[in-house]
N, C-alpha and C positions, 0 to 999 in steps of 0.2 A: 685438342687444346684450342683450336680455332673456333670451335662450336660455342665456347663459353660466352663470348661477346654476343653472338647471335641469340643464344639462349636468354641472356639478360634482357636484350631488346624485346624479345617475344614475351618474356615474363612481365615486363613493364606494361606492355599493351594488354595482356591478359588481366593483370591486377587492376588496371584502370577500368576495363570493361566490367569486371567482377564487382568492383566497388561502386561503379555508377549504377549497376543493376540492383544494388542492395544485398549482394552476397547470396543469391539463391542456391540451394543445394544441387539443383540440376545443371548448374554452370560450373564446370571444372575442366582442368586439363591435367593429363597424366603423362609421365615420361618413362621411357624405357631405354636402358643402356645395354647394348649387346656387343660383346667382345668376340665371341666365337673363336678364341685362340689367335686373333689378329693383334697386331701391335696397337692399332687404334680402334676404338669402339665406335659403333654406330649409335647415334642418338635419335630417338623418335619421340615426338610430342604428339599426343592424341588430344583433340579438342572435342568436348561434348557438343551435341547439336546446337545448343543454345549459344555457343561461341562461334558459330559459322561466320559471322561478320569479321571476327578477328582472324580466323583461318584464311579467309579470302584476302585480307589485308597483307598477310605475310606469305601469300601464294602457296599455302599448304595444299596438298593433294588429298582428295576424298579417299576414304578407305572404309572397309567393313569395321564394325565394332571390334576392338581388340580383345584378346583374352586378358583378364585381370592379372594373370600370372606374370610376375616380374615387373609390374607397373608400380610406380610411385606417384603419389599425389604431387603435382607440380604447382597448381594454383587451384584454390577452392576450399570448401569446408570438408572436414573429416567425414561428415555424414553423406557426402557426395558418393562415396563408395556404394552405400546401400541403395541410393537413388538410381545410380547409373549401372551398377552391377549387382542387381538383387540376387542373381544366381550364385554369387560368391558367398552369400550368407548361409547357404545350405550346409 
């Protein structure tokens, strides 16, 4: 429950960066909620490489490209999926 406020702040920064860049399809963020049988779920937001500056602002940690399985689009255009996860179109 505490994550919602932080999520909203991150989303505002992402939307500002996305809008300022003109909404390019390679600029997107994805979110994954993992409960794994626990009372509270773990929330992870994945930033596309073109959002590196926002990731740094919010002190996000670098990681490998996530699997598209279980991800939801958090900020960006719907066609970001094909741009950033072309393997998922197979």
